[in-house]
PDB file as gemmi writes it, atoms N, CA and C in Angstrom:
CRYST1    1.000    1.000    1.000  90.00  90.00  90.00 P 1                      
ATOM      1  N   MET A   1     100.446  88.186  86.430  1.00  0.00           N  
ATOM      2  CA  MET A   1     100.795  89.595  86.491  1.00  0.00           C  
ATOM      3  C   MET A   1     101.483  89.863  87.832  1.00  0.00           C  
ATOM      4  N   ALA A   2     102.546  90.629  87.804  1.00  0.00           N  
ATOM      5  CA  ALA A   2     103.257  90.967  89.027  1.00  0.00           C  
ATOM      6  C   ALA A   2     102.425  91.933  89.857  1.00  0.00           C  
ATOM      7  N   LYS A   3     102.590  91.821  91.165  1.00  0.00           N  
ATOM      8  CA  LYS A   3     101.841  92.709  92.059  1.00  0.00           C  
ATOM      9  C   LYS A   3     102.300  94.143  91.859  1.00  0.00           C  
ATOM     10  N   MET A   4     101.341  95.025  91.708  1.00  0.00           N  
ATOM     11  CA  MET A   4     101.654  96.438  91.532  1.00  0.00           C  
ATOM     12  C   MET A   4     101.850  97.064  92.906  1.00  0.00           C  
ATOM     13  N   GLU A   5     102.757  97.979  92.997  1.00  0.00           N  
ATOM     14  CA  GLU A   5     103.057  98.658  94.250  1.00  0.00           C  
ATOM     15  C   GLU A   5     102.282  99.970  94.303  1.00  0.00           C  
ATOM     16  N   PHE A   6     101.396 100.080  95.280  1.00  0.00           N  
ATOM     17  CA  PHE A   6     100.546 101.259  95.381  1.00  0.00           C  
ATOM     18  C   PHE A   6     100.820 102.101  96.618  1.00  0.00           C  
ATOM     19  N   SER A   7     101.801 101.721  97.434  1.00  0.00           N  
ATOM     20  CA  SER A   7     102.058 102.536  98.620  1.00  0.00           C  
ATOM     21  C   SER A   7     102.564 103.912  98.173  1.00  0.00           C  
ATOM     22  N   ASN A   8     102.136 104.909  98.895  1.00  0.00           N  
ATOM     23  CA  ASN A   8     102.491 106.305  98.614  1.00  0.00           C  
ATOM     24  C   ASN A   8     101.948 106.811  97.282  1.00  0.00           C  
ATOM     25  N   LYS A   9     100.899 106.165  96.780  1.00  0.00           N  
ATOM     26  CA  LYS A   9     100.270 106.658  95.549  1.00  0.00           C  
ATOM     27  C   LYS A   9      98.825 107.018  95.859  1.00  0.00           C  
ATOM     28  N   MET A  10      98.405 108.097  95.261  1.00  0.00           N  
ATOM     29  CA  MET A  10      97.040 108.547  95.477  1.00  0.00           C  
ATOM     30  C   MET A  10      96.382 108.888  94.150  1.00  0.00           C  
ATOM     31  N   VAL A  11      95.068 108.906  94.183  1.00  0.00           N  
ATOM     32  CA  VAL A  11      94.288 109.213  92.997  1.00  0.00           C  
ATOM     33  C   VAL A  11      93.843 110.666  93.052  1.00  0.00           C  
ATOM     34  N   VAL A  12      93.945 111.328  91.919  1.00  0.00           N  
ATOM     35  CA  VAL A  12      93.442 112.684  91.763  1.00  0.00           C  
ATOM     36  C   VAL A  12      92.319 112.619  90.740  1.00  0.00           C  
ATOM     37  N   PHE A  13      91.186 113.212  91.082  1.00  0.00           N  
ATOM     38  CA  PHE A  13      90.016 113.216  90.216  1.00  0.00           C  
ATOM     39  C   PHE A  13      89.965 114.540  89.458  1.00  0.00           C  
ATOM     40  N   PRO A  14      90.181 114.516  88.145  1.00  0.00           N  
ATOM     41  CA  PRO A  14      90.132 115.765  87.380  1.00  0.00           C  
ATOM     42  C   PRO A  14      88.749 116.414  87.466  1.00  0.00           C  
ATOM     43  N   PRO A  15      88.692 117.733  87.545  1.00  0.00           N  
ATOM     44  CA  PRO A  15      87.397 118.412  87.683  1.00  0.00           C  
ATOM     45  C   PRO A  15      86.487 118.228  86.466  1.00  0.00           C  
ATOM     46  N   GLU A  16      87.057 117.895  85.323  1.00  0.00           N  
ATOM     47  CA  GLU A  16      86.248 117.720  84.117  1.00  0.00           C  
ATOM     48  C   GLU A  16      85.593 116.336  84.020  1.00  0.00           C  
ATOM     49  N   VAL A  17      85.814 115.498  85.040  1.00  0.00           N  
ATOM     50  CA  VAL A  17      85.206 114.165  85.052  1.00  0.00           C  
ATOM     51  C   VAL A  17      83.914 114.209  85.864  1.00  0.00           C  
ATOM     52  N   LEU A  18      82.823 113.827  85.216  1.00  0.00           N  
ATOM     53  CA  LEU A  18      81.519 113.778  85.862  1.00  0.00           C  
ATOM     54  C   LEU A  18      81.136 112.332  86.107  1.00  0.00           C  
ATOM     55  N   THR A  19      80.316 112.114  87.130  1.00  0.00           N  
ATOM     56  CA  THR A  19      79.846 110.767  87.443  1.00  0.00           C  
ATOM     57  C   THR A  19      78.326 110.739  87.459  1.00  0.00           C  
ATOM     58  N   GLN A  20      77.787 109.581  87.109  1.00  0.00           N  
ATOM     59  CA  GLN A  20      76.328 109.387  87.135  1.00  0.00           C  
ATOM     60  C   GLN A  20      76.040 107.956  87.565  1.00  0.00           C  
ATOM     61  N   HIS A  21      75.238 107.811  88.615  1.00  0.00           N  
ATOM     62  CA  HIS A  21      74.826 106.487  89.069  1.00  0.00           C  
ATOM     63  C   HIS A  21      73.825 105.910  88.074  1.00  0.00           C  
ATOM     64  N   ILE A  22      74.085 104.690  87.638  1.00  0.00           N  
ATOM     65  CA  ILE A  22      73.196 103.979  86.713  1.00  0.00           C  
ATOM     66  C   ILE A  22      72.987 102.582  87.291  1.00  0.00           C  
ATOM     67  N   GLY A  23      71.766 102.274  87.711  1.00  0.00           N  
ATOM     68  CA  GLY A  23      71.517 100.973  88.334  1.00  0.00           C  
ATOM     69  C   GLY A  23      72.416 100.813  89.545  1.00  0.00           C  
ATOM     70  N   GLY A  24      73.146  99.688  89.620  1.00  0.00           N  
ATOM     71  CA  GLY A  24      74.072  99.455  90.725  1.00  0.00           C  
ATOM     72  C   GLY A  24      75.474  99.935  90.431  1.00  0.00           C  
ATOM     73  N   GLY A  25      75.687 100.520  89.262  1.00  0.00           N  
ATOM     74  CA  GLY A  25      77.022 100.936  88.852  1.00  0.00           C  
ATOM     75  C   GLY A  25      77.184 102.442  88.797  1.00  0.00           C  
ATOM     76  N   LEU A  26      78.224 102.856  88.114  1.00  0.00           N  
ATOM     77  CA  LEU A  26      78.565 104.267  88.022  1.00  0.00           C  
ATOM     78  C   LEU A  26      79.201 104.509  86.658  1.00  0.00           C  
ATOM     79  N   VAL A  27      78.771 105.556  85.980  1.00  0.00           N  
ATOM     80  CA  VAL A  27      79.366 105.936  84.706  1.00  0.00           C  
ATOM     81  C   VAL A  27      80.222 107.174  84.941  1.00  0.00           C  
ATOM     82  N   LEU A  28      81.457 107.139  84.428  1.00  0.00           N  
ATOM     83  CA  LEU A  28      82.391 108.252  84.528  1.00  0.00           C  
ATOM     84  C   LEU A  28      82.566 108.838  83.138  1.00  0.00           C  
ATOM     85  N   MET A  29      82.575 110.162  83.030  1.00  0.00           N  
ATOM     86  CA  MET A  29      82.782 110.782  81.724  1.00  0.00           C  
ATOM     87  C   MET A  29      83.678 111.991  81.851  1.00  0.00           C  
ATOM     88  N   ASN A  30      84.704 112.014  81.007  1.00  0.00           N  
ATOM     89  CA  ASN A  30      85.582 113.165  80.920  1.00  0.00           C  
ATOM     90  C   ASN A  30      84.976 114.104  79.880  1.00  0.00           C  
ATOM     91  N   MET A  31      84.544 115.271  80.308  1.00  0.00           N  
ATOM     92  CA  MET A  31      83.840 116.208  79.432  1.00  0.00           C  
ATOM     93  C   MET A  31      84.760 116.823  78.378  1.00  0.00           C  
ATOM     94  N   ASN A  32      86.076 116.828  78.621  1.00  0.00           N  
ATOM     95  CA  ASN A  32      87.012 117.372  77.631  1.00  0.00           C  
ATOM     96  C   ASN A  32      87.308 116.375  76.522  1.00  0.00           C  
ATOM     97  N   THR A  33      87.485 115.116  76.886  1.00  0.00           N  
ATOM     98  CA  THR A  33      87.856 114.095  75.903  1.00  0.00           C  
ATOM     99  C   THR A  33      86.649 113.309  75.393  1.00  0.00           C  
ATOM    100  N   GLU A  34      85.555 113.388  76.137  1.00  0.00           N  
ATOM    101  CA  GLU A  34      84.340 112.609  75.879  1.00  0.00           C  
ATOM    102  C   GLU A  34      84.555 111.104  76.058  1.00  0.00           C  
ATOM    103  N   TYR A  35      85.653 110.724  76.714  1.00  0.00           N  
ATOM    104  CA  TYR A  35      85.858 109.322  77.092  1.00  0.00           C  
ATOM    105  C   TYR A  35      84.938 109.010  78.255  1.00  0.00           C  
ATOM    106  N   PHE A  36      84.379 107.815  78.254  1.00  0.00           N  
ATOM    107  CA  PHE A  36      83.564 107.401  79.388  1.00  0.00           C  
ATOM    108  C   PHE A  36      83.848 105.945  79.706  1.00  0.00           C  
ATOM    109  N   TYR A  37      83.488 105.563  80.926  1.00  0.00           N  
ATOM    110  CA  TYR A  37      83.728 104.197  81.390  1.00  0.00           C  
ATOM    111  C   TYR A  37      82.639 103.867  82.396  1.00  0.00           C  
ATOM    112  N   GLU A  38      82.084 102.669  82.282  1.00  0.00           N  
ATOM    113  CA  GLU A  38      81.053 102.233  83.218  1.00  0.00           C  
ATOM    114  C   GLU A  38      81.649 101.264  84.229  1.00  0.00           C  
ATOM    115  N   LEU A  39      81.476 101.586  85.498  1.00  0.00           N  
ATOM    116  CA  LEU A  39      81.948 100.735  86.587  1.00  0.00           C  
ATOM    117  C   LEU A  39      80.812  99.842  87.063  1.00  0.00           C  
ATOM    118  N   ASP A  40      81.131  98.579  87.330  1.00  0.00           N  
ATOM    119  CA  ASP A  40      80.138  97.694  87.939  1.00  0.00           C  
ATOM    120  C   ASP A  40      80.073  98.008  89.434  1.00  0.00           C  
ATOM    121  N   GLU A  41      79.334  97.225  90.180  1.00  0.00           N  
ATOM    122  CA  GLU A  41      79.145  97.494  91.608  1.00  0.00           C  
ATOM    123  C   GLU A  41      80.468  97.486  92.375  1.00  0.00           C  
ATOM    124  N   THR A  42      81.359  96.549  92.066  1.00  0.00           N  
ATOM    125  CA  THR A  42      82.657  96.487  92.749  1.00  0.00           C  
ATOM    126  C   THR A  42      83.515  97.686  92.371  1.00  0.00           C  
ATOM    127  N   GLY A  43      83.539  98.018  91.088  1.00  0.00           N  
ATOM    128  CA  GLY A  43      84.295  99.186  90.640  1.00  0.00           C  
ATOM    129  C   GLY A  43      83.763 100.465  91.257  1.00  0.00           C  
ATOM    130  N   LYS A  44      82.443 100.550  91.378  1.00  0.00           N  
ATOM    131  CA  LYS A  44      81.814 101.710  92.013  1.00  0.00           C  
ATOM    132  C   LYS A  44      82.250 101.828  93.467  1.00  0.00           C  
ATOM    133  N   ARG A  45      82.280 100.696  94.167  1.00  0.00           N  
ATOM    134  CA  ARG A  45      82.705 100.728  95.571  1.00  0.00           C  
ATOM    135  C   ARG A  45      84.170 101.155  95.684  1.00  0.00           C  
ATOM    136  N   PHE A  46      85.016 100.671  94.778  1.00  0.00           N  
ATOM    137  CA  PHE A  46      86.422 101.062  94.767  1.00  0.00           C  
ATOM    138  C   PHE A  46      86.528 102.572  94.536  1.00  0.00           C  
ATOM    139  N   TRP A  47      85.746 103.108  93.612  1.00  0.00           N  
ATOM    140  CA  TRP A  47      85.720 104.549  93.339  1.00  0.00           C  
ATOM    141  C   TRP A  47      85.333 105.319  94.604  1.00  0.00           C  
ATOM    142  N   GLU A  48      84.318 104.824  95.319  1.00  0.00           N  
ATOM    143  CA  GLU A  48      83.884 105.476  96.557  1.00  0.00           C  
ATOM    144  C   GLU A  48      84.990 105.474  97.598  1.00  0.00           C  
ATOM    145  N   LEU A  49      85.696 104.347  97.716  1.00  0.00           N  
ATOM    146  CA  LEU A  49      86.797 104.256  98.683  1.00  0.00           C  
ATOM    147  C   LEU A  49      87.953 105.174  98.285  1.00  0.00           C  
ATOM    148  N   LEU A  50      88.247 105.240  96.997  1.00  0.00           N  
ATOM    149  CA  LEU A  50      89.285 106.163  96.528  1.00  0.00           C  
ATOM    150  C   LEU A  50      88.874 107.605  96.813  1.00  0.00           C  
ATOM    151  N   SER A  51      87.611 107.914  96.609  1.00  0.00           N  
ATOM    152  CA  SER A  51      87.112 109.270  96.878  1.00  0.00           C  
ATOM    153  C   SER A  51      87.219 109.610  98.362  1.00  0.00           C  
ATOM    154  N   GLU A  52      86.949 108.630  99.204  1.00  0.00           N  
ATOM    155  CA  GLU A  52      86.975 108.849 100.651  1.00  0.00           C  
ATOM    156  C   GLU A  52      88.395 108.945 101.199  1.00  0.00           C  
ATOM    157  N   PHE A  53      89.278 108.030 100.766  1.00  0.00           N  
ATOM    158  CA  PHE A  53      90.610 107.941 101.365  1.00  0.00           C  
ATOM    159  C   PHE A  53      91.721 108.520 100.494  1.00  0.00           C  
ATOM    160  N   GLY A  54      91.523 108.568  99.186  1.00  0.00           N  
ATOM    161  CA  GLY A  54      92.533 109.113  98.279  1.00  0.00           C  
ATOM    162  C   GLY A  54      93.684 108.165  97.976  1.00  0.00           C  
ATOM    163  N   LYS A  55      94.125 107.433  98.973  1.00  0.00           N  
ATOM    164  CA  LYS A  55      95.275 106.544  98.814  1.00  0.00           C  
ATOM    165  C   LYS A  55      94.829 105.196  98.234  1.00  0.00           C  
ATOM    166  N   ILE A  56      95.529 104.754  97.201  1.00  0.00           N  
ATOM    167  CA  ILE A  56      95.165 103.518  96.514  1.00  0.00           C  
ATOM    168  C   ILE A  56      95.323 102.310  97.428  1.00  0.00           C  
ATOM    169  N   ASP A  57      96.431 102.233  98.167  1.00  0.00           N  
ATOM    170  CA  ASP A  57      96.650 101.054  99.009  1.00  0.00           C  
ATOM    171  C   ASP A  57      95.594 100.936 100.110  1.00  0.00           C  
ATOM    172  N   VAL A  58      95.139 102.053 100.635  1.00  0.00           N  
ATOM    173  CA  VAL A  58      94.093 102.032 101.671  1.00  0.00           C  
ATOM    174  C   VAL A  58      92.777 101.530 101.063  1.00  0.00           C  
ATOM    175  N   ALA A  59      92.435 102.026  99.875  1.00  0.00           N  
ATOM    176  CA  ALA A  59      91.200 101.589  99.214  1.00  0.00           C  
ATOM    177  C   ALA A  59      91.245 100.098  98.905  1.00  0.00           C  
ATOM    178  N   ILE A  60      92.395  99.592  98.484  1.00  0.00           N  
ATOM    179  CA  ILE A  60      92.533  98.154  98.191  1.00  0.00           C  
ATOM    180  C   ILE A  60      92.368  97.332  99.461  1.00  0.00           C  
ATOM    181  N   THR A  61      92.966  97.774 100.549  1.00  0.00           N  
ATOM    182  CA  THR A  61      92.838  97.060 101.823  1.00  0.00           C  
ATOM    183  C   THR A  61      91.385  97.023 102.284  1.00  0.00           C  
ATOM    184  N   LYS A  62      90.703  98.160 102.206  1.00  0.00           N  
ATOM    185  CA  LYS A  62      89.292  98.215 102.618  1.00  0.00           C  
ATOM    186  C   LYS A  62      88.428  97.325 101.727  1.00  0.00           C  
ATOM    187  N   LEU A  63      88.661  97.351 100.431  1.00  0.00           N  
ATOM    188  CA  LEU A  63      87.889  96.526  99.503  1.00  0.00           C  
ATOM    189  C   LEU A  63      88.136  95.040  99.768  1.00  0.00           C  
ATOM    190  N   THR A  64      89.369  94.695 100.085  1.00  0.00           N  
ATOM    191  CA  THR A  64      89.717  93.306 100.417  1.00  0.00           C  
ATOM    192  C   THR A  64      88.928  92.827 101.624  1.00  0.00           C  
ATOM    193  N   MET A  65      88.825  93.674 102.642  1.00  0.00           N  
ATOM    194  CA  MET A  65      88.083  93.305 103.848  1.00  0.00           C  
ATOM    195  C   MET A  65      86.592  93.190 103.570  1.00  0.00           C  
ATOM    196  N   GLU A  66      86.061  94.106 102.779  1.00  0.00           N  
ATOM    197  CA  GLU A  66      84.620  94.104 102.491  1.00  0.00           C  
ATOM    198  C   GLU A  66      84.189  92.897 101.667  1.00  0.00           C  
ATOM    199  N   TYR A  67      85.011  92.507 100.709  1.00  0.00           N  
ATOM    200  CA  TYR A  67      84.635  91.417  99.805  1.00  0.00           C  
ATOM    201  C   TYR A  67      85.201  90.063 100.222  1.00  0.00           C  
ATOM    202  N   GLU A  68      85.995  90.050 101.290  1.00  0.00           N  
ATOM    203  CA  GLU A  68      86.552  88.812 101.838  1.00  0.00           C  
ATOM    204  C   GLU A  68      87.247  87.973 100.771  1.00  0.00           C  
ATOM    205  N   VAL A  69      88.145  88.617 100.033  1.00  0.00           N  
ATOM    206  CA  VAL A  69      88.984  87.945  99.043  1.00  0.00           C  
ATOM    207  C   VAL A  69      90.424  88.292  99.361  1.00  0.00           C  
ATOM    208  N   THR A  70      91.357  87.641  98.678  1.00  0.00           N  
ATOM    209  CA  THR A  70      92.759  87.920  98.957  1.00  0.00           C  
ATOM    210  C   THR A  70      93.160  89.271  98.387  1.00  0.00           C  
ATOM    211  N   GLU A  71      94.127  89.875  99.024  1.00  0.00           N  
ATOM    212  CA  GLU A  71      94.607  91.172  98.562  1.00  0.00           C  
ATOM    213  C   GLU A  71      95.231  91.060  97.171  1.00  0.00           C  
ATOM    214  N   ASP A  72      95.844  89.912  96.863  1.00  0.00           N  
ATOM    215  CA  ASP A  72      96.426  89.718  95.530  1.00  0.00           C  
ATOM    216  C   ASP A  72      95.369  89.801  94.440  1.00  0.00           C  
ATOM    217  N   VAL A  73      94.192  89.203  94.688  1.00  0.00           N  
ATOM    218  CA  VAL A  73      93.102  89.241  93.708  1.00  0.00           C  
ATOM    219  C   VAL A  73      92.619  90.672  93.515  1.00  0.00           C  
ATOM    220  N   VAL A  74      92.376  91.370  94.621  1.00  0.00           N  
ATOM    221  CA  VAL A  74      91.898  92.752  94.542  1.00  0.00           C  
ATOM    222  C   VAL A  74      92.959  93.629  93.886  1.00  0.00           C  
ATOM    223  N   ASN A  75      94.211  93.444  94.268  1.00  0.00           N  
ATOM    224  CA  ASN A  75      95.304  94.246  93.716  1.00  0.00           C  
ATOM    225  C   ASN A  75      95.369  94.086  92.202  1.00  0.00           C  
ATOM    226  N   GLU A  76      95.300  92.867  91.723  1.00  0.00           N  
ATOM    227  CA  GLU A  76      95.391  92.610  90.283  1.00  0.00           C  
ATOM    228  C   GLU A  76      94.188  93.208  89.538  1.00  0.00           C  
ATOM    229  N   ASP A  77      92.990  92.966  90.063  1.00  0.00           N  
ATOM    230  CA  ASP A  77      91.781  93.485  89.411  1.00  0.00           C  
ATOM    231  C   ASP A  77      91.745  95.015  89.407  1.00  0.00           C  
ATOM    232  N   MET A  78      92.088  95.622  90.535  1.00  0.00           N  
ATOM    233  CA  MET A  78      92.021  97.076  90.625  1.00  0.00           C  
ATOM    234  C   MET A  78      93.174  97.730  89.864  1.00  0.00           C  
ATOM    235  N   ALA A  79      94.317  97.060  89.749  1.00  0.00           N  
ATOM    236  CA  ALA A  79      95.415  97.584  88.933  1.00  0.00           C  
ATOM    237  C   ALA A  79      94.973  97.691  87.475  1.00  0.00           C  
ATOM    238  N   ALA A  80      94.263  96.671  86.996  1.00  0.00           N  
ATOM    239  CA  ALA A  80      93.750  96.701  85.621  1.00  0.00           C  
ATOM    240  C   ALA A  80      92.743  97.837  85.456  1.00  0.00           C  
ATOM    241  N   LEU A  81      91.863  98.016  86.446  1.00  0.00           N  
ATOM    242  CA  LEU A  81      90.876  99.087  86.395  1.00  0.00           C  
ATOM    243  C   LEU A  81      91.558 100.454  86.409  1.00  0.00           C  
ATOM    244  N   LEU A  82      92.508 100.641  87.321  1.00  0.00           N  
ATOM    245  CA  LEU A  82      93.215 101.917  87.405  1.00  0.00           C  
ATOM    246  C   LEU A  82      93.916 102.245  86.092  1.00  0.00           C  
ATOM    247  N   HIS A  83      94.518 101.236  85.477  1.00  0.00           N  
ATOM    248  CA  HIS A  83      95.191 101.428  84.190  1.00  0.00           C  
ATOM    249  C   HIS A  83      94.206 101.963  83.152  1.00  0.00           C  
ATOM    250  N   LYS A  84      93.023 101.368  83.079  1.00  0.00           N  
ATOM    251  CA  LYS A  84      91.994 101.814  82.128  1.00  0.00           C  
ATOM    252  C   LYS A  84      91.554 103.250  82.434  1.00  0.00           C  
ATOM    253  N   LEU A  85      91.331 103.551  83.704  1.00  0.00           N  
ATOM    254  CA  LEU A  85      90.856 104.885  84.080  1.00  0.00           C  
ATOM    255  C   LEU A  85      91.892 105.961  83.764  1.00  0.00           C  
ATOM    256  N   VAL A  86      93.166 105.634  83.940  1.00  0.00           N  
ATOM    257  CA  VAL A  86      94.236 106.571  83.567  1.00  0.00           C  
ATOM    258  C   VAL A  86      94.271 106.725  82.044  1.00  0.00           C  
ATOM    259  N   GLU A  87      94.174 105.606  81.343  1.00  0.00           N  
ATOM    260  CA  GLU A  87      94.183 105.619  79.872  1.00  0.00           C  
ATOM    261  C   GLU A  87      93.071 106.498  79.318  1.00  0.00           C  
ATOM    262  N   TYR A  88      91.889 106.444  79.937  1.00  0.00           N  
ATOM    263  CA  TYR A  88      90.741 107.232  79.485  1.00  0.00           C  
ATOM    264  C   TYR A  88      90.705 108.632  80.099  1.00  0.00           C  
ATOM    265  N   LYS A  89      91.769 108.985  80.828  1.00  0.00           N  
ATOM    266  CA  LYS A  89      91.895 110.318  81.449  1.00  0.00           C  
ATOM    267  C   LYS A  89      90.759 110.620  82.437  1.00  0.00           C  
ATOM    268  N   LEU A  90      90.345 109.579  83.158  1.00  0.00           N  
ATOM    269  CA  LEU A  90      89.282 109.727  84.151  1.00  0.00           C  
ATOM    270  C   LEU A  90      89.849 109.910  85.555  1.00  0.00           C  
ATOM    271  N   ILE A  91      91.117 109.557  85.734  1.00  0.00           N  
ATOM    272  CA  ILE A  91      91.840 109.793  86.984  1.00  0.00           C  
ATOM    273  C   ILE A  91      93.297 110.089  86.645  1.00  0.00           C  
ATOM    274  N   GLU A  92      94.006 110.583  87.650  1.00  0.00           N  
ATOM    275  CA  GLU A  92      95.465 110.714  87.591  1.00  0.00           C  
ATOM    276  C   GLU A  92      96.011 110.020  88.828  1.00  0.00           C  
ATOM    277  N   ILE A  93      97.160 109.396  88.705  1.00  0.00           N  
ATOM    278  CA  ILE A  93      97.812 108.768  89.852  1.00  0.00           C  
ATOM    279  C   ILE A  93      99.074 109.556  90.148  1.00  0.00           C  
ATOM    280  N   ARG A  94      99.211 109.948  91.416  1.00  0.00           N  
ATOM    281  CA  ARG A  94     100.373 110.734  91.843  1.00  0.00           C  
ATOM    282  C   ARG A  94     100.981 110.131  93.090  1.00  0.00           C  
ATOM    283  N   HIS A  95     102.246 110.422  93.296  1.00  0.00           N  
ATOM    284  CA  HIS A  95     102.912 110.061  94.544  1.00  0.00           C  
ATOM    285  C   HIS A  95     102.527 111.081  95.594  1.00  0.00           C  
ATOM    286  N   GLU A  96     102.423 110.608  96.842  1.00  0.00           N  
ATOM    287  CA  GLU A  96     102.091 111.538  97.941  1.00  0.00           C  
ATOM    288  C   GLU A  96     103.192 112.545  98.140  1.00  0.00           C  
TER     289      GLU A  96                                                      
END                                                                             
């Protein structure tokens, strides 16, 4: 998979999306669509970083440092996650 470009992109959390901590993960639910998605511990941490910083590239860099893996691995994994979250209307991605 080609590296996705996330500079100047940020995540917007729709107000109709609720979160609930379950074990070590996090469940997201869109109350309008009733779509939900369960994040594992890594996905939960990525969600927290996105919530804190807003910018996707910053969250990927921080996650890369925390998990001591290559940025390419994190970029590919989180790109797949972001795609799913957009598909389920749990986030929106916008340019700054």
